C-alpha positions as CSV (number, residue, x, y, z in Angstrom):
1,X,0.0,0.0,-0.1
2,X,1.5,3.5,-1.2
3,X,1.5,6.3,1.1
4,X,-0.6,9.2,-0.3
5,X,0.9,13.0,0.4
6,X,-2.2,14.8,2.2
7,X,-1.5,17.7,-0.4
8,X,-2.1,15.5,-3.5
9,X,-5.3,13.4,-1.3
10,X,-6.8,17.2,-1.0
11,X,-6.6,18.0,-4.8
12,X,-7.9,14.6,-5.6
13,X,-10.9,14.9,-3.5
14,X,-11.7,18.6,-4.8
15,X,-11.5,17.6,-8.4
16,X,-13.9,14.6,-7.3
17,X,-16.1,17.0,-5.7
18,X,-16.2,19.2,-8.2
19,X,-16.6,17.0,-11.4
20,X,-19.9,15.4,-9.0
21,X,-21.1,19.0,-8.2
22,X,-20.8,20.0,-12.0
23,X,-22.5,16.6,-13.2
24,X,-25.4,17.2,-10.6
25,X,-25.6,21.0,-11.9
26,X,-26.2,19.5,-15.6
27,X,-28.8,17.0,-14.5
28,X,-30.6,19.8,-12.6
29,X,-30.9,22.0,-15.2
30,X,-32.6,18.9,-17.9
31,X,-34.6,18.6,-15.2
32,X,-35.9,22.2,-15.1
33,X,-36.3,22.4,-18.8
34,X,-37.9,19.1,-19.0
35,X,-40.4,20.1,-16.3
36,X,-41.0,23.8,-17.8
37,X,-41.6,22.5,-21.3
38,X,-45.4,21.5,-20.7
39,X,-46.3,24.8,-19.2
40,X,-45.0,26.8,-22.1
């Protein structure tokens, strides 16, 4: 088992979180567009 520096771990975690947040934001915008479509 290799030892990962704390800085590397923090950067990896932040990148992973940002990627998940970006995907969730895109999905949320698609849902909003889908729900608004019948109203227009």
